[in-house]
C-alpha positions as a Python dict, from the first residue, in 0.01 Angstrom:
ca = {
    (1, 'X'): (0, 0, 0),
    (2, 'X'): (-315, 167, 125),
    (3, 'X'): (-524, 6, 398),
    (4, 'X'): (-832, 212, 311),
    (5, 'X'): (-899, -1, 1),
    (6, 'X'): (-937, -318, 208),
    (7, 'X'): (-1292, -429, 286),
    (8, 'X'): (-1399, -410, 650),
    (9, 'X'): (-1394, -729, 854),
    (10, 'X'): (-1745, -870, 898),
    (11, 'X'): (-1871, -881, 1254),
    (12, 'X'): (-1930, -1225, 1402),
    (13, 'X'): (-2277, -1134, 1531),
    (14, 'X'): (-2499, -828, 1556),
    (15, 'X'): (-2408, -598, 1847),
    (16, 'X'): (-2756, -605, 1998),
    (17, 'X'): (-2744, -984, 2017),
    (18, 'X'): (-2394, -982, 2167),
    (19, 'X'): (-2491, -717, 2422),
    (20, 'X'): (-2753, -944, 2576),
    (21, 'X'): (-2503, -1227, 2605),
    (22, 'X'): (-2212, -1016, 2734),
    (23, 'X'): (-2334, -692, 2892),
    (24, 'X'): (-1978, -584, 2972),
    (25, 'X'): (-1903, -547, 2600),
    (26, 'X'): (-1978, -203, 2459),
    (27, 'X'): (-2004, -132, 2087),
    (28, 'X'): (-1927, 207, 1936),
    (29, 'X'): (-1936, 314, 1574),
    (30, 'X'): (-1645, 488, 1405),
    (31, 'X'): (-1760, 836, 1303),
    (32, 'X'): (-1537, 834, 996),
    (33, 'X'): (-1603, 491, 843),
    (34, 'X'): (-1903, 354, 1038),
    (35, 'X'): (-1722, 39, 1150),
    (36, 'X'): (-1845, -110, 1476),
    (37, 'X'): (-1577, -137, 1743),
    (38, 'X'): (-1624, -360, 2047),
    (39, 'X'): (-1466, -273, 2380),
    (40, 'X'): (-1479, -398, 2736),
    (41, 'X'): (-1664, -184, 2987),
    (42, 'X'): (-1473, -82, 3297),
}
């Protein structure tokens, strides 16, 4: 079973909107697939 055929999970909200609400959350994009990944700063 290949995981690459699965559709990406939709984000709950746009990263720019989330960044204003929670500035400690940083979003980066995967260079290979373009998926946004959220991480805690610090």
